[in-house]
N, C-alpha and C positions, 0 to 999 in steps of 0.2 A: 504493500500500500504506500509506504514511504517512497519506494523507488518510482511508483507511478506518479505520485505527487511531485517528486523532484523532476521527473522527465517532463511533466506537463509544464512546470515552471520554466524549465529550460526552453521548451518549445515556444511558450508564450513570449519569453524574453527574446528569443531569436527573431520571432515575427515582429515584435515591437522594434527591435533594432533595425530590421530591414525596412520597416515603414519610416522610421526616422531618417535612415540613410537615403531613401527615395525622396522624401520631402526635402532634405537638405541638398541633395544633388539638383533637384528641380530649382530650388531657390538660388543655388550657386550658379547654375547655368543662366538664369535670368539676370542676376547681378553682373555676371561676366559679360553677357551680351550688351546690356545697357551701358556698363562701364566702358567697354571697348569702343562702342560707337561714340560715346561722349568724349573719351580721351582722344580719339582720332578726329572727331568732327568739330568740337568746340574751338580749338585753336585756329581753325580756318573760317570760323563763323564771324563775319564782319558786317558792319552796318551797310557798307557798300554792296555786299553780296545780297542782302535781303531787301534792299530798298531801291534797286535799279534793275534794269533788264539787260540782257546780253547784247553787246554791240561789237560787231566784227571790225568796224572802222576804228573805234576807240580802243579795242583790245580788252574790254572789260567783260566780266561775267556777273550776271545778276539773275536772281531767281524770284523776283517779285511777281512776274506774270504766272509762274508755276504755283506760288502760294495762293494767289487769287483764283486761279483755275481750279485748284483743289477745293477751295471753299465753294466756288460756283457749282461744281459737280456734286458736292455733298448736298447743297441746297436743292438742286434739281431732282436728284435721286430720292431724297427723303420726302420731299413734297409729294411726289408721285406714289412712292411705295407705301407710305404710312396709311393713307385711306384704304388702299387696296388690300394691304396685308392685314390690317386690323379688321376690316370688313369681312374678309374671307375667314379669319379666325372666329369672328362672332357668328358667322353663318354655320360653320362646321360645329361649333359648340352649342349654339342656342337654337338654331332653326332647322338644321339638316335632319329630316325625318326618314330619308332613305339611306340605310347604312351602306348600300353599295355605292351610291354617289359619293358619300363622305369618304369611304375608303379609297375610292378612285382618285379623289382630289388629294388626299393625304399621300397616296403612293406617288402622285405626280410631283408633289412638293419634295418628297424625299429623294426622288430620282433627280430632280433639278439640283439638289444640294451636292450630289456626287459628280456632276459634269465638270470637266476641266474648264478653267476660265478662258483658255485660248479658243475653245469652241464657241463660247458665248461671244467672244470678239468677232469670230468669223461669221456667225449667224447675224450679229448686230450689223456688221458691215454689209452683208448681202440684203438684209431686210430693211433696215432704217436708211442706209445710204443709197444702195442701188435700186431697191424696189420703191421706197417711199420718196426718194429724191432728196433726202437731207444731206447736208454737207458735213464733212468731218468737223467735229466741234463738241462743245459741252452738251448740247441737246442729244445728239446721237450717242455719245458716251454715257450720259446719265440714264437714258432709256435702256441701254444695254445693261448697266449696273442694276437697274430696277429688277430686271429678270433674274439677275444673279442673287440679289439679297432678299427677294420676295419670300423664298422658302424659310429663311431665317426669321423674318418678322412674323410670318404666319405661325410657325411652330412654337416660338417662344411666347407669343400672345395666346395661342391656344392652350398651352400648358398652364399659363398663368390664370386663364379663365376657368380652367378645370379645378383650380385650387380654391376658388370662391365657394364657400359652403352653400349647399342647396337650400338650407334654411333661410338664407338671405333672400333668395329668389322667391321662395314660398311666402315669406313674410311680406315682401313688397306687393306681390300679387294679391295676397289676402287683404291688404289695405286699399285695394282698388286700382293700383297702378297697372297700366297697360304693359305689354311685354317689352316694347321698344323703350318706354319710359323706365321700366325696371332695369333694362340693360344699361341705359345711359346714366342713370343716377345711382345704381347699386353695384352692378357687376363690374363695369369698366373702372370706376374709381378704386375698387379693391384689387384690380388687376394691373394697376399702373406700374408696379415694380417690374412685372414681366414685360410690359410694353417698352419700358425704358431699357431693360436688358437687351431686348431685340434691337432697339435703336443703337445701343452701344456696339453690339456685335456687327450690325450693318455698317455703321460708320467706320469701324475698324477695317472691315473688308474693303470699303470704298477707298479709304486712305491708302491701303496697302496694295491695291490692284494696279497692275500695269499691263499684263498680257492682253486683256480685253480692250483696253484703251488705246493700245498701239494701232488697232484697226479702225477705231471709231472716233476717238477724240483727237488723234494726230500728234505731231511732234512740234507744233508751233511754239516758239519761245518769245513771241511778240506780246507786249502788254496791250490787252484789249479790255473794253468795258464788258459788263455782263451781257448786254444785248448783242454786241458784236461777237463775243466769244461763243454764243450759242451756235453760230453757223460758220465758224472759222477754226482752223486747226489750232488747238490749244493743249499744250502738254501739262499734265499735272506734275506734282513733285516726284512721284514714283517713276513716271515716264522720263522726266528730266534726269533723275538719278541713273536710269538705264542708259540714257544718251551720253551723259558725262563720263560714266564709268566704262562702258563698253566701246563706244564709238570714238570718243575723244581722249580717253585715257587719263582724265583729270580726276583721280581718285580722291584728292583732297576736297574738291567740290562735292563729290558724291558722298563722302562721309559727313560733310557739313549738312547736306540735304537730309541724310539719314537722321542726324541729330534733331533737325527741325521736325521731321516726321514723328519722332518719339515724343517731343514736347507737344506737338499739335494733337496727337492721339490722346495723350494724358489730359490735356486741357479740354478736349471735346467730351471725353468720358466723364470728367468731373462736372462739366456743364450739364450733361444729360442727367446725371444723378441728382444734381441740385434742382433741375427743373422737375424731375419726378417727385422729389420730396415736397416741393412747393405745391404741385398739383394735388398730391395726396392730402396735404394739410388743408388745402382749399376746399376739397370735397368733404 
């Protein structure tokens, strides 16, 4: 009996040690990655780099157009995907009465999640640019990203809606609220955390995407306004990083862009979480 108890303690201790090792290794890899990017990128991050555009005549390099293009494409993609994604999740959770139709939609969203991004870029180029006649730019790139991030928004919102207790719905209906009013005032406010999580994941994929945008948004490094950028070649930060690192061999600029991407992603995530807390408190 004592041998069995000792063996069990050793076994539990070994498993606990493996879990601590896995957690520590994951944290160390994250710290190493962030630290390496900042060490290589921050020394080359100057005000001239982030406040000007690239000029071949002056021999200067600037990424202000790429920063603005990244913000533009985030705005376009999220404005389109949020109503569609949240609406689809509400339908699947609250309205879908045919399980075959619901399972078919869920299967489609899961399949879209596993498709390589380069294929989305190819389809976006063929459909939005060649078939619909759009030009390379923020609009075509944003619509392509909508298709990519739509499954993420749908699944995270759907799972969050499922966590809302059924008693909340029954109580609202018992008080005389209609179904749509119940969803708008009871279900969605209690699922804000999941919706914000979906937004954070979607923004992270938008900021880090380059393969799909090479075909749809273009390589343009010229500073454009929002309206002009919709229908003109506009490179985001990730596309610019690819151009400077692979085609021009300017690794210092590439690491500076990588550092900006890290800071931008952190800022957008914090902003999304803050907005989610305020919305939940307001409701």
